[in-house]
Backbone as CSV, one residue per row, in Angstrom:
resi,resn,N_x,N_y,N_z,CA_x,CA_y,CA_z,C_x,C_y,C_z
1,MET,-7.374,-5.110,6.539,-8.246,-4.971,5.386,-9.568,-4.353,5.806
2,TYR,-10.138,-3.600,4.892,-11.427,-2.973,5.129,-12.140,-2.847,3.785
3,TYR,-13.464,-2.792,3.804,-14.229,-2.714,2.565,-13.936,-1.425,1.803
4,ILE,-13.669,-1.570,0.508,-13.412,-0.445,-0.376,-14.552,-0.334,-1.384
5,ASN,-15.195,0.802,-1.399,-16.259,1.066,-2.370,-15.634,1.712,-3.601
6,ASN,-15.326,0.892,-4.599,-14.645,1.423,-5.780,-15.588,2.069,-6.790
7,SER,-16.877,2.120,-6.472,-17.830,2.758,-7.385,-17.685,4.280,-7.383
8,ARG,-16.860,4.804,-6.481,-16.678,6.251,-6.386,-15.759,6.810,-7.474
9,VAL,-15.091,5.927,-8.185,-14.097,6.365,-9.161,-14.766,6.969,-10.396
10,ASP,-14.274,8.138,-10.790,-14.707,8.775,-12.032,-13.653,8.517,-13.097
11,PHE,-14.085,7.990,-14.237,-13.150,7.678,-15.300,-12.737,8.928,-16.072
12,PRO,-11.465,9.000,-16.470,-11.033,10.090,-17.340,-11.782,10.021,-18.675
13,GLU,-11.738,11.106,-19.402,-12.445,11.175,-20.677,-11.980,10.060,-21.616
14,ASN,-12.942,9.349,-22.180,-12.703,8.274,-23.156,-11.941,7.082,-22.582
15,TRP,-11.831,6.989,-21.254,-11.073,5.883,-20.665,-11.696,4.537,-20.998
16,GLU,-12.997,4.420,-20.899,-13.662,3.144,-21.154,-13.485,2.702,-22.608
17,ARG,-13.557,3.647,-23.520,-13.361,3.303,-24.927,-11.938,2.809,-25.164
18,ARG,-10.961,3.501,-24.579,-9.568,3.110,-24.743,-9.285,1.767,-24.074
19,SER,-9.972,1.514,-22.964,-9.823,0.238,-22.280,-10.350,-0.908,-23.145
20,GLU,-11.505,-0.721,-23.757,-12.073,-1.749,-24.627,-11.200,-1.991,-25.856
21,ASP,-10.637,-0.926,-26.383,-9.768,-1.054,-27.550,-8.515,-1.855,-27.198
22,ALA,-7.933,-1.569,-26.024,-6.740,-2.304,-25.581,-7.064,-3.775,-25.362
23,LYS,-8.211,-4.054,-24.751,-8.634,-5.440,-24.528,-8.745,-6.177,-25.858
24,TYR,-9.369,-5.554,-26.838,-9.530,-6.180,-28.153,-8.176,-6.525,-28.765
25,LYS,-7.239,-5.584,-28.718,-5.922,-5.798,-29.325,-5.150,-6.905,-28.604
26,VAL,-5.288,-6.978,-27.275,-4.621,-8.032,-26.514,-5.215,-9.391,-26.854
27,MET,-6.535,-9.478,-26.880,-7.190,-10.751,-27.146,-6.958,-11.236,-28.575
28,GLU,-6.713,-10.282,-29.471,-6.421,-10.647,-30.862,-4.939,-10.947,-31.077
29,GLY,-4.148,-10.762,-30.024,-2.729,-11.060,-30.118,-1.905,-9.981,-30.790
30,GLU,-2.479,-8.801,-30.963,-1.765,-7.711,-31.629,-0.742,-7.055,-30.701
31,ILE,-1.030,-7.020,-29.409,-0.139,-6.419,-28.418,-0.184,-7.261,-27.149
32,ASN,0.787,-7.037,-26.239,0.680,-7.653,-24.918,0.095,-6.623,-23.946
33,CYS,-0.252,-7.072,-22.761,-0.930,-6.191,-21.792,-0.079,-4.980,-21.430
34,GLU,1.229,-5.203,-21.262,2.111,-4.129,-20.815,2.228,-3.006,-21.846
35,ALA,1.901,-3.277,-23.095,1.965,-2.241,-24.126,0.942,-1.140,-23.877
36,ARG,-0.053,-1.439,-23.067,-1.078,-0.439,-22.731,-1.196,-0.267,-21.216
37,ASP,-0.086,-0.475,-20.503,-0.148,-0.395,-19.041,-0.539,0.986,-18.535
38,TYR,-0.357,1.995,-19.366,-0.731,3.341,-18.937,-2.238,3.458,-18.714
39,ILE,-3.016,2.538,-19.253,-4.470,2.602,-19.089,-4.864,2.337,-17.643
40,TRP,-4.279,1.286,-17.021,-4.619,1.079,-15.604,-3.874,2.046,-14.706
41,LYS,-2.666,2.445,-15.100,-1.934,3.423,-14.286,-2.633,4.777,-14.272
42,GLU,-3.411,5.041,-15.315,-4.130,6.305,-15.415,-5.167,6.460,-14.303
43,LEU,-5.588,5.332,-13.717,-6.595,5.362,-12.659,-5.982,5.295,-11.259
44,LYS,-4.663,5.302,-11.210,-3.965,5.125,-9.935,-4.412,6.125,-8.873
45,LEU,-4.479,7.390,-9.223,-4.835,8.418,-8.249,-6.273,8.266,-7.787
46,GLN,-7.163,7.910,-8.709,-8.569,7.721,-8.329,-8.736,6.516,-7.409
47,LEU,-7.988,5.449,-7.688,-8.048,4.277,-6.824,-7.499,4.604,-5.439
48,ALA,-6.422,5.370,-5.403,-5.823,5.768,-4.120,-6.799,6.612,-3.302
49,ASP,-7.567,7.443,-3.973,-8.516,8.305,-3.267,-9.611,7.493,-2.575
50,CYS,-9.908,6.293,-3.082,-10.942,5.452,-2.463,-10.561,5.041,-1.046
51,SER,-9.260,5.001,-0.764,-8.794,4.538,0.544,-7.892,5.556,1.231
52,ASN,-7.939,6.793,0.769,-7.090,7.830,1.339,-5.614,7.440,1.268
53,ASP,-5.210,6.957,0.095,-3.825,6.591,-0.214,-3.328,5.351,0.520
54,LYS,-4.223,4.534,1.044,-3.792,3.344,1.771,-3.997,2.081,0.937
55,CYS,-3.107,1.121,1.151,-3.213,-0.160,0.468,-4.549,-0.814,0.797
56,TRP,-5.220,-1.325,-0.215,-6.530,-1.936,0.003,-6.445,-3.265,0.741
57,TYR,-5.295,-3.899,0.719,-5.145,-5.198,1.371,-4.735,-5.070,2.839
58,CYS,-3.758,-4.213,3.131,-3.225,-4.150,4.499,-3.507,-2.829,5.208
59,GLU,-4.059,-1.846,4.505,-4.421,-0.528,5.060,-3.230,0.336,5.437
60,THR,-2.068,0.025,4.919,-0.887,0.842,5.178,-0.825,1.992,4.180
61,ALA,-0.520,3.189,4.663,-0.366,4.341,3.776,0.847,4.125,2.895
62,ILE,0.692,4.327,1.597,1.773,4.049,0.660,1.961,5.211,-0.305
63,PRO,3.187,5.370,-0.827,3.421,6.378,-1.864,2.747,5.944,-3.153
64,ARG,2.389,6.896,-3.966,1.681,6.583,-5.206,2.676,6.172,-6.297
65,THR,3.183,4.964,-6.172,4.201,4.468,-7.090,3.573,3.984,-8.390
66,ASP,4.413,3.807,-9.406,3.924,3.410,-10.714,3.300,2.025,-10.724
67,ASN,3.749,1.154,-9.824,3.237,-0.217,-9.833,2.238,-0.441,-8.703
68,ALA,1.422,0.556,-8.421,0.498,0.471,-7.294,-0.843,-0.156,-7.668
69,VAL,-1.099,-0.429,-8.951,-2.369,-1.023,-9.362,-2.188,-2.526,-9.541
70,ASP,-2.793,-3.286,-8.646,-2.736,-4.738,-8.728,-3.942,-5.248,-9.511
71,HIS,-3.732,-6.347,-10.236,-4.833,-7.031,-10.909,-5.251,-8.197,-10.018
72,PHE,-6.466,-8.121,-9.482,-6.919,-9.147,-8.543,-6.821,-10.526,-9.194
73,ARG,-7.380,-10.679,-10.371,-7.114,-11.865,-11.184,-5.918,-11.528,-12.065
74,PRO,-4.827,-12.279,-11.942,-3.576,-11.906,-12.599,-3.685,-11.841,-14.125
75,LYS,-3.010,-10.862,-14.683,-2.965,-10.741,-16.149,-1.865,-11.605,-16.734
76,GLY,-0.880,-12.008,-15.897,0.211,-12.867,-16.332,-0.073,-14.328,-16.011
77,THR,0.838,-15.202,-16.388,0.664,-16.639,-16.170,0.375,-16.927,-14.699
78,VAL,-0.737,-17.593,-14.442,-1.175,-17.846,-13.071,-0.352,-18.972,-12.466
79,GLN,0.138,-18.746,-11.256,0.951,-19.731,-10.546,0.092,-20.469,-9.532
80,GLY,0.141,-21.804,-9.563,-0.594,-22.586,-8.581,0.024,-22.447,-7.199
81,LEU,-0.797,-22.626,-6.166,-0.309,-22.432,-4.797,-1.116,-23.291,-3.837
82,SER,-0.406,-23.931,-2.911,-1.075,-24.674,-1.846,-0.506,-24.228,-0.509
83,LEU,-1.265,-24.469,0.537,-0.873,-24.055,1.883,-0.767,-25.290,2.764
84,ALA,0.418,-25.504,3.340,0.622,-26.656,4.222,-0.243,-26.511,5.469
85,TYR,-0.977,-27.554,5.811,-1.956,-27.489,6.898,-1.318,-27.189,8.247
86,GLU,-0.217,-27.850,8.560,0.387,-27.731,9.887,1.247,-26.480,10.041
87,THR,1.974,-26.115,8.982,2.964,-25.040,9.096,2.566,-23.732,8.425
88,ASP,1.487,-23.738,7.629,1.070,-22.574,6.854,2.135,-22.132,5.851
89,GLU,2.982,-23.064,5.442,3.975,-22.753,4.416,3.319,-22.775,3.045
90,LEU,3.741,-21.846,2.188,3.215,-21.778,0.832,4.067,-22.641,-0.097
91,ASN,3.401,-23.416,-0.934,4.099,-24.279,-1.885,3.583,-24.005,-3.292
92,LYS,4.496,-23.620,-4.173,4.135,-23.311,-5.557,4.061,-24.583,-6.396
93,PHE,3.197,-24.537,-7.410,3.156,-25.620,-8.396,2.613,-25.054,-9.701
94,ASN,2.862,-25.751,-10.786,2.391,-25.314,-12.097,0.987,-25.836,-12.362
95,LEU,0.124,-24.953,-12.838,-1.237,-25.357,-13.155,-1.245,-26.214,-14.421
96,THR,-2.135,-27.196,-14.408,-2.331,-28.041,-15.579,-3.820,-28.088,-15.910
97,PRO,-4.226,-27.593,-17.088,-3.384,-26.967,-18.109,-2.879,-25.597,-17.658
98,GLU,-1.841,-25.130,-18.322,-1.273,-23.834,-17.988,-2.298,-22.727,-18.208
99,HIS,-2.311,-21.774,-17.309,-3.208,-20.620,-17.434,-2.372,-19.395,-17.785
100,LYS,-2.600,-18.858,-18.968,-1.802,-17.739,-19.471,-2.177,-16.398,-18.845
101,GLY,-3.157,-16.398,-17.968,-3.571,-15.153,-17.314,-4.951,-14.715,-17.768
102,TYR,-5.582,-13.924,-16.909,-6.921,-13.406,-17.210,-6.776,-12.147,-18.053
103,LYS,-6.286,-12.323,-19.272,-5.955,-11.175,-20.113,-7.178,-10.363,-20.491
104,TRP,-8.333,-10.993,-20.545,-9.555,-10.261,-20.867,-9.975,-9.313,-19.738
105,LEU,-9.336,-9.462,-18.563,-9.623,-8.584,-17.428,-8.489,-7.595,-17.154
106,ALA,-7.481,-7.588,-18.023,-6.308,-6.737,-17.788,-6.669,-5.259,-17.745
107,PHE,-7.734,-4.880,-18.457,-8.129,-3.470,-18.509,-9.524,-3.258,-17.919
108,ASP,-9.973,-4.251,-17.159,-11.292,-4.191,-16.525,-11.156,-3.485,-15.175
109,PHE,-11.827,-2.369,-15.032,-11.721,-1.566,-13.814,-12.033,-2.377,-12.555
110,ASP,-13.020,-3.259,-12.628,-13.414,-4.030,-11.449,-12.357,-5.043,-11.034
111,ASN,-11.320,-5.226,-11.845,-10.239,-6.145,-11.499,-9.041,-5.420,-10.879
112,PHE,-9.131,-4.097,-10.720,-8.025,-3.311,-10.186,-8.124,-3.183,-8.673
113,ARG,-6.971,-3.316,-7.999,-6.887,-3.096,-6.560,-5.655,-2.225,-6.298
114,TYR,-5.805,-1.221,-5.444,-4.682,-0.356,-5.088,-3.862,-1.067,-4.021
115,SER,-2.605,-1.349,-4.323,-1.808,-2.222,-3.445,-0.412,-1.676,-3.200
116,CYS,0.073,-1.915,-1.989,1.480,-1.629,-1.702,2.340,-2.744,-2.305
117,GLN,3.602,-2.477,-2.492,4.503,-3.478,-3.058,4.640,-4.686,-2.135
118,HIS,4.551,-4.444,-0.835,4.730,-5.527,0.129,3.633,-6.583,-0.029
119,CYS,2.404,-6.148,-0.281,1.303,-7.087,-0.470,1.299,-7.680,-1.875
120,ASN,1.758,-6.914,-2.841,1.605,-7.291,-4.247,2.753,-8.131,-4.792
121,GLU,3.982,-7.891,-4.347,5.140,-8.552,-4.933,5.648,-9.679,-4.038
122,TYR,6.011,-10.802,-4.678,6.546,-11.937,-3.921,7.852,-11.528,-3.235
123,ARG,7.972,-11.848,-1.945,9.176,-11.489,-1.201,9.270,-12.316,0.062
124,LYS,10.460,-12.274,0.688,10.673,-12.832,2.016,11.193,-11.734,2.915
125,ASP,10.703,-11.690,4.159,11.237,-10.706,5.089,12.449,-11.297,5.805
126,LEU,13.026,-10.560,6.748,14.244,-11.000,7.431,14.021,-12.258,8.254
127,GLU,12.761,-12.525,8.602,12.460,-13.719,9.381,12.201,-14.923,8.486
128,GLY,12.293,-14.701,7.152,12.072,-15.804,6.225,10.615,-16.043,5.900
129,THR,9.748,-15.124,6.312,8.324,-15.274,6.066,7.982,-14.819,4.654
130,CYS,7.403,-15.719,3.864,7.046,-15.380,2.488,5.735,-14.613,2.444
131,GLY,5.577,-13.821,1.425,4.330,-13.106,1.209,4.351,-12.426,-0.134
132,GLY,3.241,-11.878,-0.537,3.144,-11.176,-1.806,2.212,-11.887,-2.764
133,LYS,1.258,-11.153,-3.316,0.224,-11.775,-4.142,0.749,-12.231,-5.493
134,TRP,1.585,-11.412,-6.142,2.242,-11.771,-7.403,1.211,-12.326,-8.383
135,ASN,1.467,-13.497,-8.990,0.540,-14.120,-9.937,-0.249,-15.265,-9.312
136,TYR,-0.369,-15.235,-7.994,-1.159,-16.253,-7.313,-2.646,-15.890,-7.375
137,PHE,-3.470,-16.891,-7.605,-4.911,-16.695,-7.499,-5.561,-18.049,-7.220
138,PRO,-5.355,-18.567,-5.997,-5.891,-19.886,-5.650,-7.421,-19.882,-5.571
139,LEU,-8.001,-21.022,-5.890,-9.454,-21.191,-5.850,-9.821,-22.282,-4.850
140,LEU,-11.028,-22.201,-4.319,-11.500,-23.251,-3.422,-11.614,-24.575,-4.168
141,ASP,-11.969,-24.498,-5.450,-12.048,-25.691,-6.290,-11.332,-25.391,-7.600
142,GLU,-10.146,-25.953,-7.773,-9.335,-25.653,-8.947,-10.033,-26.054,-10.250
143,SER,-10.936,-27.025,-10.188,-11.623,-27.456,-11.395,-12.566,-26.380,-11.945
144,ASP,-12.824,-25.348,-11.138,-13.682,-24.240,-11.578,-12.902,-23.138,-12.276
145,ARG,-11.592,-23.308,-12.443,-10.745,-22.266,-13.019,-11.260,-21.838,-14.397
146,GLY,-11.415,-20.516,-14.591,-11.875,-20.002,-15.866,-10.728,-19.743,-16.830
147,TYR,-10.811,-20.339,-17.999,-9.766,-20.168,-19.010,-10.220,-19.288,-20.169
148,ILE,-11.512,-19.000,-20.232,-12.034,-18.124,-21.277,-12.944,-17.081,-20.632
149,GLU,-13.131,-15.978,-21.332,-13.915,-14.860,-20.804,-15.310,-15.304,-20.392
150,GLY,-15.696,-14.916,-19.195,-17.012,-15.250,-18.660,-16.982,-16.395,-17.670
151,ASP,-16.046,-17.327,-17.854,-15.992,-18.486,-16.965,-15.473,-18.140,-15.576
152,GLU,-14.860,-16.959,-15.438,-14.373,-16.564,-14.108,-15.520,-16.377,-13.117
153,HIS,-16.734,-16.206,-13.645,-17.887,-16.015,-12.757,-18.248,-17.289,-11.991
154,TYR,-17.715,-18.431,-12.447,-17.980,-19.697,-11.755,-16.923,-19.997,-10.705
155,GLU,-15.889,-19.186,-10.643,-14.812,-19.406,-9.687,-15.206,-18.949,-8.285
156,GLU,-14.635,-19.607,-7.290,-14.750,-19.173,-5.895,-13.342,-18.885,-5.386
157,PRO,-12.930,-17.613,-5.438,-11.560,-17.259,-5.026,-11.323,-17.556,-3.550
158,ILE,-10.114,-17.978,-3.248,-9.722,-18.167,-1.848,-9.364,-16.828,-1.215
159,LEU,-8.669,-15.977,-1.952,-8.188,-14.720,-1.383,-9.331,-13.795,-0.992
160,LEU,-9.211,-13.200,0.186,-10.175,-12.193,0.612,-10.051,-10.972,-0.293
161,ASP,-11.188,-10.409,-0.641,-11.223,-9.297,-1.587,-11.712,-8.034,-0.879
162,PRO,-10.907,-6.969,-0.825,-11.343,-5.731,-0.163,-12.560,-5.085,-0.822
163,CYS,-12.874,-5.481,-2.060,-14.043,-4.927,-2.733,-15.301,-5.756,-2.499
164,ASN,-15.184,-6.814,-1.718,-16.341,-7.595,-1.292,-16.718,-7.136,0.116
165,PRO,-17.902,-6.571,0.311,-18.248,-5.990,1.616,-18.283,-6.981,2.766
166,GLU,-18.299,-8.294,2.473,-18.347,-9.291,3.539,-16.973,-9.838,3.917
167,ASP,-16.016,-9.773,2.998,-14.752,-10.484,3.205,-13.913,-9.955,4.353
168,TRP,-13.797,-8.637,4.493,-12.875,-8.079,5.478,-13.232,-8.492,6.900
169,GLU,-14.512,-8.761,7.157,-14.940,-9.108,8.507,-14.598,-10.553,8.878
170,LEU,-14.050,-11.306,7.936,-13.623,-12.670,8.256,-12.302,-12.685,9.012
171,LEU,-11.543,-11.594,8.939,-10.262,-11.521,9.637,-10.452,-11.275,11.133
172,SER,-9.644,-11.957,11.932,-9.604,-11.737,13.375,-8.180,-11.383,13.772
173,PHE,-8.050,-10.725,14.943,-6.733,-10.282,15.401,-6.609,-10.513,16.900
174,ASN,-5.399,-10.867,17.338,-5.173,-10.916,18.774,-4.705,-9.538,19.258
175,ARG,-4.445,-9.426,20.544,-4.075,-8.119,21.109,-2.696,-7.652,20.650
176,ASP,-1.916,-8.579,20.077,-0.603,-8.213,19.552,-0.678,-7.756,18.103
177,GLY,-1.898,-7.626,17.585,-2.081,-7.159,16.212,-1.945,-8.236,15.163
178,LYS,-1.698,-9.467,15.588,-1.477,-10.557,14.643,-2.812,-11.144,14.182
179,PRO,-3.024,-11.231,12.859,-4.273,-11.793,12.353,-4.307,-13.310,12.490
180,PHE,-5.503,-13.868,12.634,-5.647,-15.322,12.737,-7.033,-15.719,12.243
181,SER,-7.213,-17.017,12.058,-8.517,-17.545,11.667,-9.274,-18.008,12.896
182,ARG,-10.509,-17.584,13.027,-11.347,-18.005,14.147,-12.276,-19.161,13.746
183,PHE,-12.113,-19.664,12.526,-13.028,-20.658,11.988,-12.494,-22.077,12.164
184,GLU,-13.379,-23.040,12.010,-13.019,-24.442,12.147,-11.923,-24.801,11.150
185,ASN,-10.912,-25.531,11.633,-9.785,-25.926,10.784,-10.263,-26.631,9.514
186,GLY,-9.774,-26.132,8.382,-10.100,-26.759,7.112,-11.400,-26.310,6.489
187,SER,-12.167,-25.481,7.204,-13.422,-24.984,6.633,-13.132,-23.959,5.546
188,GLU,-14.128,-23.638,4.758,-13.953,-22.683,3.660,-13.423,-21.346,4.159
189,ASN,-14.034,-20.803,5.197,-13.586,-19.504,5.709,-12.203,-19.591,6.345
190,ASP,-11.916,-20.726,6.975,-10.584,-20.921,7.560,-9.519,-20.871,6.476
191,LEU,-9.736,-21.553,5.383,-8.780,-21.551,4.280,-8.619,-20.166,3.686
192,ARG,-9.723,-19.478,3.510,-9.661,-18.148,2.906,-8.852,-17.179,3.774
193,VAL,-9.073,-17.244,5.075,-8.350,-16.347,5.980,-6.868,-16.701,6.024
194,ARG,-6.552,-17.979,6.175,-5.151,-18.394,6.313,-4.353,-18.130,5.043
195,TYR,-4.925,-18.440,3.896,-4.254,-18.130,2.632,-4.018,-16.629,2.506
196,SER,-5.026,-15.834,2.813,-4.928,-14.378,2.636,-3.886,-13.771,3.558
197,ILE,-3.826,-14.246,4.798,-2.817,-13.755,5.730,-1.417,-14.005,5.185
198,ARG,-1.201,-15.191,4.645,0.130,-15.538,4.156,0.455,-14.833,2.837
199,ILE,-0.492,-14.832,1.907,-0.208,-14.273,0.582,-0.096,-12.751,0.629
200,TYR,-0.984,-12.090,1.344,-0.910,-10.630,1.458,0.135,-10.181,2.478
201,HIS,0.728,-11.152,3.160,1.744,-10.849,4.178,1.155,-9.963,5.288
202,LEU,-0.044,-10.317,5.721,-0.735,-9.510,6.721,-0.218,-9.733,8.135
203,ASP,0.674,-10.720,8.299,1.184,-11.023,9.639,2.629,-10.584,9.821
204,SER,3.094,-9.644,9.018,4.471,-9.172,9.194,4.593,-8.449,10.534
205,LYS,5.748,-8.575,11.151,5.961,-8.025,12.489,5.718,-6.524,12.531
206,ARG,6.223,-5.808,11.558,6.081,-4.352,11.548,4.624,-3.930,11.405
207,LEU,3.882,-4.662,10.573,2.465,-4.349,10.385,1.686,-4.631,11.661
208,ASN,1.976,-5.745,12.322,1.306,-6.063,13.586,1.566,-4.982,14.636
209,GLU,2.812,-4.524,14.694,3.165,-3.483,15.662,2.456,-2.169,15.358
210,SER,2.287,-1.873,14.088,1.596,-0.639,13.710,0.128,-0.695,14.116
211,ARG,-0.489,-1.865,13.962,-1.885,-2.013,14.389,-2.010,-1.765,15.892
212,VAL,-1.112,-2.401,16.653,-1.168,-2.275,18.112,-0.965,-0.830,18.551
213,SER,-0.084,-0.110,17.872,0.172,1.282,18.245,-1.093,2.120,18.108
214,GLN,-1.937,1.767,17.138,-3.200,2.483,16.966,-4.175,2.164,18.104
215,TRP,-4.226,0.900,18.509,-5.114,0.523,19.599,-4.669,1.163,20.918
216,LYS,-3.368,1.327,21.096,-2.873,1.974,22.308,-3.325,3.433,22.378
217,LEU,-3.560,4.031,21.226,-4.071,5.404,21.200,-5.582,5.442,21.405
218,LEU,-6.273,4.439,20.860,-7.744,4.445,20.937,-8.258,3.908,22.263
219,ARG,-7.594,2.919,22.828,-8.118,2.264,24.022,-8.341,3.226,25.200
220,PRO,-7.416,4.157,25.485,-7.682,5.103,26.582,-8.926,5.957,26.331
221,LYS,-9.197,6.253,25.085,-10.393,7.038,24.750,-11.650,6.223,25.029
222,VAL,-11.583,4.909,24.748,-12.711,4.025,25.034,-12.920,3.904,26.542
223,SER,-11.835,3.749,27.278,-11.933,3.654,28.742,-12.514,4.929,29.335
224,LYS,-12.094,6.070,28.787,-12.604,7.351,29.248,-14.103,7.457,28.991
225,ALA,-14.538,6.973,27.820,-15.960,7.023,27.477,-16.773,6.108,28.396
226,LYS,-16.207,4.950,28.752,-16.912,4.039,29.656,-17.156,4.693,31.017
227,LYS,-16.125,5.357,31.536,-16.273,6.034,32.833,-17.293,7.163,32.754
228,ALA,-17.241,7.908,31.651,-18.184,9.015,31.484,-19.612,8.505,31.352
229,PHE,-19.766,7.356,30.693,-21.111,6.801,30.517,-21.690,6.350,31.852
230,LEU,-20.848,5.717,32.690,-21.321,5.291,34.007,-21.735,6.497,34.852
231,ARG,-20.988,7.576,34.732,-21.346,8.795,35.457,-22.641,9.389,34.894
232,ARG,-22.808,9.234,33.591,-24.023,9.770,32.958,-25.269,9.031,33.442
233,ILE,-25.216,7.678,33.457,-26.398,6.936,33.893,-26.623,7.090,35.397
234,GLY,-25.574,7.593,36.103,-25.728,7.893,37.528,-26.159,9.326,37.769
235,ASN,-26.459,10.026,36.644,-26.948,11.416,36.705,-25.985,12.353,37.425
236,LYS,-24.690,12.136,37.227,-23.702,13.016,37.837,-23.645,14.343,37.079
237,PRO,-23.391,15.432,37.757,-23.324,16.748,37.093,-22.245,16.785,36.012
238,GLY,-22.603,17.280,34.853,-21.658,17.434,33.752,-21.321,16.155,33.014
239,ALA,-21.868,15.017,33.472,-21.509,13.728,32.877,-22.013,13.601,31.444
240,LYS,-23.183,14.174,31.158,-23.745,14.068,29.810,-22.827,14.735,28.790
241,ALA,-22.323,15.922,29.128,-21.417,16.643,28.229,-20.083,15.910,28.106
242,ASP,-19.595,15.366,29.223,-18.323,14.632,29.202,-18.424,13.398,28.290
243,PHE,-19.547,12.689,28.407,-19.717,11.487,27.584,-19.829,11.862,26.103
244,SER,-20.552,12.915,25.824,-20.690,13.373,24.438,-19.330,13.737,23.848
245,ASN,-18.513,14.412,24.632,-17.168,14.780,24.162,-16.288,13.538,23.954
246,SER,-16.464,12.543,24.820,-15.692,11.305,24.678,-16.052,10.578,23.382
247,LEU,-17.347,10.525,23.069,-17.779,9.905,21.820,-17.229,10.663,20.616
248,LYS,-17.213,11.969,20.735,-16.699,12.793,19.647,-15.215,12.514,19.407
249,GLU,-14.457,12.355,20.493,-13.022,12.051,20.369,-12.814,10.733,19.628
250,ILE,-13.630,9.732,19.954,-13.474,8.416,19.336,-13.858,8.469,17.857
251,THR,-14.979,9.089,17.554,-15.423,9.156,16.159,-14.447,9.959,15.305
252,GLN,-13.856,11.000,15.868,-12.858,11.768,15.128,-11.607,10.938,14.880
253,PHE,-11.223,10.145,15.869,-10.060,9.279,15.715,-10.302,8.241,14.620
254,MET,-11.534,7.729,14.543,-11.878,6.690,13.571,-12.234,7.270,12.206
255,ASP,-12.041,8.550,12.024,-12.385,9.193,10.759,-11.607,8.570,9.601
256,SER,-12.265,8.424,8.460,-11.657,7.751,7.310,-10.468,8.509,6.740
257,GLN,-10.325,9.783,7.074,-9.211,10.575,6.551,-7.930,10.402,7.355
258,ASN,-7.999,9.619,8.419,-6.818,9.333,9.237,-5.953,8.302,8.508
259,LYS,-4.823,8.724,7.954,-3.989,7.835,7.142,-3.257,6.783,7.965
260,SER,-3.204,6.976,9.273,-2.521,6.001,10.127,-3.480,4.926,10.635
261,LEU,-4.726,5.032,10.256,-5.767,4.182,10.827,-5.782,2.785,10.198
262,TYR,-5.802,1.768,11.040,-6.036,0.396,10.598,-7.469,0.048,11.002
263,ARG,-8.390,0.442,10.163,-9.806,0.421,10.512,-10.309,-0.992,10.815
264,GLY,-9.957,-1.950,9.956,-10.433,-3.306,10.176,-10.012,-3.856,11.533
265,PHE,-8.758,-3.637,11.904,-8.244,-4.105,13.188,-8.931,-3.394,14.351
266,LEU,-9.080,-2.080,14.263,-9.675,-1.319,15.361,-11.153,-1.657,15.550
267,LEU,-11.862,-1.875,14.457,-13.268,-2.268,14.575,-13.383,-3.630,15.252
268,TYR,-12.456,-4.524,14.946,-12.467,-5.832,15.596,-12.222,-5.681,17.094
269,GLN,-11.302,-4.801,17.481,-11.036,-4.578,18.905,-12.248,-3.963,19.610
270,LEU,-12.945,-3.078,18.922,-14.157,-2.497,19.502,-15.239,-3.557,19.692
271,GLU,-15.313,-4.490,18.753,-16.274,-5.584,18.903,-15.929,-6.458,20.102
272,ILE,-14.633,-6.657,20.339,-14.213,-7.423,21.517,-14.622,-6.680,22.793
273,GLU,-14.428,-5.363,22.797,-14.836,-4.560,23.955,-16.334,-4.699,24.206
274,ARG,-17.087,-4.703,23.134,-18.544,-4.832,23.264,-18.929,-6.204,23.811
275,GLU,-18.310,-7.261,23.274,-18.667,-8.611,23.692,-18.174,-8.937,25.096
276,SER,-17.112,-8.276,25.534,-16.584,-8.535,26.878,-17.376,-7.806,27.961
277,ASP,-18.316,-6.990,27.551,-19.179,-6.259,28.487,-20.311,-7.188,28.919
278,ASP,-20.069,-7.969,29.971,-21.014,-9.014,30.387,-22.405,-8.474,30.681
279,ASN,-22.477,-7.309,31.248,-23.778,-6.732,31.610,-24.385,-5.888,30.497
280,LYS,-23.671,-5.799,29.369,-24.144,-5.062,28.188,-24.457,-3.593,28.506
281,ILE,-23.735,-3.051,29.466,-23.953,-1.653,29.836,-23.507,-0.714,28.723
282,HIS,-22.391,-1.059,28.086,-21.796,-0.165,27.104,-22.083,-0.578,25.649
283,SER,-22.816,-1.667,25.472,-23.013,-2.207,24.123,-23.640,-1.209,23.168
284,SER,-24.598,-0.456,23.656,-25.349,0.450,22.778,-24.448,1.512,22.155
285,TRP,-23.669,2.207,22.986,-22.861,3.291,22.419,-21.646,2.761,21.649
286,ILE,-21.126,1.579,22.040,-20.042,0.991,21.253,-20.562,0.592,19.877
287,ASN,-21.784,0.068,19.828,-22.403,-0.238,18.534,-22.544,1.010,17.665
288,THR,-22.867,2.110,18.302,-22.996,3.368,17.568,-21.657,3.760,16.932
289,ILE,-20.577,3.610,17.703,-19.243,3.916,17.178,-18.903,2.999,16.015
290,ILE,-19.176,1.707,16.173,-18.869,0.744,15.116,-19.653,1.052,13.847
291,ARG,-20.941,1.338,13.990,-21.755,1.663,12.810,-21.264,2.921,12.107
292,SER,-20.921,3.913,12.876,-20.475,5.183,12.273,-19.134,5.018,11.573
293,ALA,-18.283,4.106,12.097,-16.947,3.912,11.510,-17.016,3.050,10.257
294,LYS,-18.060,2.259,10.131,-18.209,1.412,8.932,-18.700,2.240,7.747
């Protein structure tokens, strides 16, 4: 996951008016949400452009399918969900009272997320690992659940949101690409990370392997830059140009137009490289790379 700035989207002509009209008809019971599904699908390409065609939850490049627009707060009946403390197993339950969905947000642009089917649809992989956001929307405090328009502002969602600039940095990864929680067991951030990993299916084997494959490409470039930097501070001939070229290679690799890039994971690995530098020799230029990639 990485922060998505969705303010870049330009609405088609009269889109906002048509969105408000659809919302009114849904809230009045004249139509259901799916009767106007073309309204959110109309923004599919613009949403995809925000992330260079990559899923906002897992950063995987995806085809622009018809069902690529997820509603962060579900438009359909909300399903309750709990996470077993010891096993991280997901357990479904029915909300009481029943929540018919955040229908007033069905056509709200700020509720749209560009998602791959793997993150969005409930499924099990071959290993039996469940995942998929579906109609789940767990809260830190279920008593804060909003049932009428406006009350959603009092909710504290458990799921990490790619449109929140702080959320993506809560994820941690080991060298095998597997995400984990670095927070105290049972703490607010611990719950948010663990729920999100399971619901978005961020720990699938194939996804972990894809992250690692990217680090295997970037790590030699980082090692090369470290050697060039040491030669530079030793005033070796040509070292300044070599180091500059090494930085250029890394920044080009981290470019946002790279569709194979798992930016959140790679930035975390760069932070580990920075923190493992006991003498802080390389901290300055690694910080420069991290800032430029953000």
